[in-house]
C-alpha positions in Angstrom: -167.4 -19.3 47.8 -171.2 -20.0 48.0 -173.2 -19.9 51.2 -176.1 -22.3 51.4 -177.5 -20.7 54.7 -174.9 -21.4 57.2 -172.8 -23.7 55.1 -170.2 -22.4 53.0 -168.8 -24.4 49.9 -166.5 -23.7 47.0 -168.3 -22.0 44.1 -167.4 -24.9 41.6 -168.8 -28.3 40.7 -171.2 -30.3 42.9 -172.2 -34.1 42.4 -175.8 -34.6 41.3 -178.1 -37.0 43.3 -178.4 -40.2 41.2 -180.6 -43.2 42.3 -178.7 -46.4 42.5 -175.3 -44.6 42.1 -174.4 -41.9 44.5 -174.0 -44.3 47.5 -171.2 -43.5 50.0 -168.2 -44.9 47.9 -169.2 -42.9 45.0 -169.6 -39.8 46.9 -166.3 -40.2 48.7 -164.6 -40.7 45.2 -166.4 -37.5 43.9 -165.5 -35.5 47.0 -161.8 -36.6 46.8 -161.7 -35.7 43.2 -162.8 -32.2 44.0 -166.7 -31.9 44.2 -167.5 -29.1 46.4 -170.8 -30.8 47.6 -172.2 -34.3 47.4 -175.8 -35.6 47.4 -177.0 -38.9 48.7 -179.3 -41.1 46.4 -182.9 -40.1 46.3 -184.6 -41.4 49.6 -188.2 -42.3 50.2 -189.6 -40.3 52.9 -192.2 -42.8 53.6 -189.4 -45.6 53.8 -187.4 -43.5 56.2 -190.4 -42.8 58.6 -191.1 -46.4 58.6 -187.6 -47.3 59.7 -186.7 -49.1 56.7 -183.1 -50.3 57.4 -182.4 -50.3 53.6 -183.6 -46.7 53.4 -181.7 -45.7 56.7 -178.5 -47.1 55.2 -178.6 -44.6 52.3 -177.8 -42.1 54.8 -174.6 -43.7 56.1 -172.0 -41.0 55.9 -168.2 -40.4 56.5 -166.4 -37.3 57.8 -164.5 -37.0 54.4 -167.6 -36.2 52.3 -168.9 -33.4 54.5 -171.0 -31.5 53.9 -173.6 -34.0 52.8 -176.9 -33.1 51.3 -179.5 -35.8 51.7 -182.2 -35.9 49.0 -185.8 -37.3 49.8 -189.0 -37.4 47.6 -192.7 -37.8 48.8 -196.2 -36.0 48.8 -197.2 -35.7 52.4 -196.1 -32.6 54.2 -196.2 -34.2 57.6 -194.3 -37.3 56.6 -191.8 -35.2 54.8 -191.3 -33.0 57.7 -190.7 -36.2 60.0 -188.2 -37.7 57.5 -186.4 -34.4 57.1 -186.1 -34.4 60.9 -184.7 -37.9 60.8 -182.3 -37.0 58.2 -181.0 -34.2 60.2 -180.7 -36.4 63.3 -178.8 -39.0 61.3 -176.1 -36.6 60.3 -177.2 -34.8 57.0 -175.9 -31.2 56.7 -178.3 -30.2 54.0 -181.8 -31.7 53.4 -182.9 -31.6 49.7 -186.2 -32.3 48.2 -186.5 -33.7 44.8 -189.1 -32.0 42.5 -187.4 -33.1 39.4 -187.6 -37.0 39.1 -189.6 -38.0 36.0 -189.4 -41.8 36.5 -193.0 -43.0 35.9 -193.3 -44.9 39.2 -192.5 -41.8 41.1 -194.5 -39.4 39.2 -197.6 -41.9 39.6 -197.4 -41.2 43.3 -197.5 -37.5 42.8 -194.0 -37.1 43.9 -190.9 -35.8 41.9 -191.6 -33.6 38.9 -195.4 -34.0 39.3 -195.4 -31.8 42.3 -194.3 -28.9 39.9 -198.0 -29.0 38.6 -199.3 -28.5 42.2 -197.8 -25.3 43.6 -200.2 -25.2 46.6 -199.2 -28.8 47.7 -195.4 -27.7 47.1 -195.8 -24.8 49.3 -197.2 -27.0 52.2 -194.4 -29.4 51.8 -191.8 -26.8 51.9 -193.4 -24.8 54.9 -193.7 -28.1 56.8 -190.2 -29.2 56.2 -188.7 -25.9 56.8 -190.3 -25.8 60.3 -189.0 -29.2 61.1 -185.3 -28.7 60.6 -182.5 -26.4 61.6 -180.0 -27.3 58.8 -180.3 -25.8 55.3 -183.0 -26.7 52.9 -182.7 -27.0 49.2 -184.7 -28.2 46.3 -184.0 -29.8 42.9 -186.3 -28.8 40.1 -186.8 -29.4 36.2 -188.3 -26.8 33.8 -191.8 -28.2 34.5 -194.1 -29.8 32.1 -193.6 -27.6 29.0 -190.7 -25.8 27.5 -191.3 -22.2 28.7 -189.9 -22.7 32.1 -192.8 -20.8 33.9 -193.5 -23.7 36.3 -189.7 -23.5 37.4 -190.1 -19.9 38.0 -193.3 -20.2 40.1 -191.8 -23.1 42.2 -188.6 -21.0 42.6 -190.3 -18.1 44.0 -192.5 -20.3 46.3 -189.3 -22.0 47.6 -187.7 -18.8 48.4 -190.7 -17.5 50.2 -190.9 -20.7 52.2 -187.3 -20.3 53.5 -185.6 -22.6 50.9 -181.7 -21.8 50.9 -180.8 -22.9 47.5 -182.4 -24.4 44.2 -180.8 -26.7 41.6 -182.3 -26.4 38.0 -182.1 -29.3 35.6 -183.9 -27.5 32.4 -185.3 -30.5 30.8 -189.3 -30.9 30.9 -190.9 -33.8 32.4 -191.4 -35.6 29.2 -187.8 -35.3 27.9 -186.4 -37.3 31.0 -182.6 -37.0 30.0 -183.3 -36.8 26.2 -182.9 -33.8 24.0 -181.0 -30.6 24.9 -181.2 -28.9 28.4 -182.4 -25.4 27.8 -179.8 -23.1 29.9 -182.0 -20.2 29.6 -184.3 -21.5 32.1 -181.5 -21.6 34.7 -180.9 -17.8 33.8 -184.4 -16.9 34.3 -184.6 -18.7 37.7 -181.3 -17.1 38.7 -182.8 -13.7 37.8 -186.0 -14.3 39.8 -184.7 -15.4 43.2 -181.9 -14.0 45.6 -180.9 -17.4 46.8 -178.0 -19.4 45.1 -179.0 -21.3 41.9 -177.1 -24.4 40.9 -177.2 -25.2 37.1 -177.6 -28.8 36.0 -177.7 -30.5 32.7 -175.5 -31.3 29.7 -172.1 -30.7 31.7 -170.0 -33.3 29.7 -166.5 -31.4 30.1 -164.8 -28.7 32.2 -165.6 -26.4 29.2 -169.2 -27.0 29.5 -169.0 -26.2 33.3 -167.4 -22.8 32.4 -169.8 -22.1 29.6 -172.9 -22.8 31.7 -171.4 -20.4 34.5 -171.0 -17.7 32.1 -174.2 -17.9 30.1 -176.4 -18.4 33.2 -174.5 -16.7 36.0 -175.3 -19.7 38.1 -173.6 -19.9 41.5 -172.2 -23.4 40.9 -172.7 -26.2 38.4 -174.0 -29.8 39.1 -172.5 -32.7 37.3 -174.1 -36.1 37.0 -173.8 -38.8 34.4 -170.5 -37.5 32.7 -168.6 -37.9 36.0 -169.9 -41.5 36.9 -166.8 -43.2 35.6 -164.6 -40.0 35.4 -164.5 -38.2 38.6 -161.5 -36.4 37.6 -164.0 -34.1 35.7 -164.6 -32.5 39.1 -160.8 -31.8 39.4 -160.9 -30.2 36.0 -164.1 -28.3 36.5 -163.1 -26.9 39.8 -159.8 -25.7 38.5 -161.3 -24.1 35.5 -164.0 -22.4 37.4 -161.2 -20.9 39.6 -159.5 -19.5 36.6 -156.8 -22.0 36.8 -155.5 -24.2 33.9 -157.4 -27.7 34.3 -154.9 -30.7 34.6 -155.0 -33.2 31.9 -156.7 -36.5 32.4 -154.9 -39.6 31.9 -155.0 -43.4 32.1 -153.4 -43.6 35.7 -156.1 -41.2 37.1 -158.9 -43.3 35.6 -157.6 -46.5 36.7 -156.5 -45.2 40.2 -160.1 -44.0 40.8 -161.4 -47.4 39.6 -159.2 -49.0 42.2 -160.3 -46.6 45.1 -164.0 -47.1 44.0 -163.4 -50.9 44.3 -161.7 -50.7 47.6 -164.5 -48.5 49.2 -167.3 -50.5 47.8 -165.7 -53.7 49.3 -165.3 -51.8 52.7 -168.9 -50.5 52.6 -170.9 -53.3 51.0 -168.7 -56.5 51.8 -166.7 -58.3 49.1 -169.7 -60.5 47.9 -172.2 -57.7 47.3 -169.5 -55.4 46.0 -168.2 -57.8 43.4 -171.9 -58.4 42.0 -172.0 -54.6 41.5 -168.5 -54.3 40.2 -169.4 -56.6 37.3 -171.1 -53.6 35.6 -169.7 -50.7 37.4 -166.0 -51.0 36.7 -166.9 -50.7 33.1 -167.6 -47.2 33.9 -164.0 -46.3 34.3 -162.7 -47.5 31.0 -165.5 -45.9 28.9 -164.1 -44.1 25.9 -160.5 -45.7 26.6 -158.9 -48.0 23.9 -158.8 -51.8 23.9 -161.5 -52.2 26.6 -163.4 -54.9 25.1 -161.6 -57.9 26.9 -161.8 -55.8 30.1 -165.5 -55.1 29.9 -166.2 -58.9 29.2 -163.9 -60.1 31.9 -165.4 -58.1 34.7 -168.9 -59.9 34.2 -167.2 -62.9 36.0 -165.8 -61.1 39.0 -165.9 -62.9 42.3 -163.1 -61.5 44.6 -161.5 -58.0 45.1 -158.1 -59.6 44.3 -159.5 -60.7 40.8 -160.7 -57.3 40.1 -157.4 -55.6 40.9 -155.6 -58.1 38.8 -157.9 -57.2 35.9 -157.3 -53.5 36.3 -153.5 -54.0 36.5 -153.6 -56.3 33.4 -155.6 -53.7 31.4 -153.2 -50.9 32.4 -150.2 -53.1 31.2 -152.1 -53.7 27.8 -152.6 -50.1 27.1 -149.1 -49.0 28.2 -147.6 -51.5 26.0 -149.8 -50.4 23.0 -149.1 -46.9 23.3 -145.6 -47.0 25.0 -145.2 -46.0 28.6 -144.3 -42.5 27.7 -147.9 -41.9 26.3 -149.8 -43.1 29.4 -150.6 -39.6 30.3 -151.3 -38.6 26.7 -154.8 -37.2 25.8 -154.8 -40.0 23.1 -155.8 -42.2 25.8 -158.8 -40.0 26.9 -161.6 -39.5 24.5 -164.0 -38.3 27.1 -162.4 -35.1 28.2 
């Protein structure tokens, strides 16, 4: 188990916060698959304190996903403190501050990874937020602005000094964004420099990667993002492997079953009209790497109703079963993304 202050979670795989992706339906899917902790989308502190209903809705939660870590970004210590208090009041179990977003429009405001260039401002923000909330406080950082990882070490030490309860490290530089290779040695250095839990993030594309990162960096948990977007079963596999158990084999029924559940949850949360507009691209996540998915990907672009979407999923499943033979539905031949 891993303790983030008063919150105890499985020492396994957690869902990374992803803007535009980790809404409530997606978080519930990841949690049901075995994610030990889930994060909200990145929330604007300014939008929250201005009572933007669109921003507040990002914090809508459900008991089945608990504990929920709510992530925010901003630059003003007082605004950040007020937003953090609102998050706590709205049900967040953990407040997380983003020090890693490298999107230009965020960096231009001085938020996200830009804060890693300003340790004094970082300290002011962390102290202000820490004083405003009783729930655990965590941060997510990058290597910084160069490959040394020195900025990550400095921010990590400041964070621990200010009462931060855990740190997630994505060891790519600001200029790398999501390109190139993550330097896992930075995670190791951060882990060795602080006594609070460290969560490793970056280039986890399989359960084998999750095990390897844990062994190489001695991090307390791994964080999985893009690789699990259409394949939440990766959390099931990684959690089993990190417990020393044999990871179950993924299969077509798992993938399409999770697609159906994501569809149902999205309609429930967003309403059918909005959900169907989103499903025109997102249902394609769940067939990535699977055979004969061209017709399915093209057909979902025209979805209008939940029943249409379910019919397409059923039809695709039958096509694959007929091609491989029903006995091979659970075969690894169907899954190229394991």
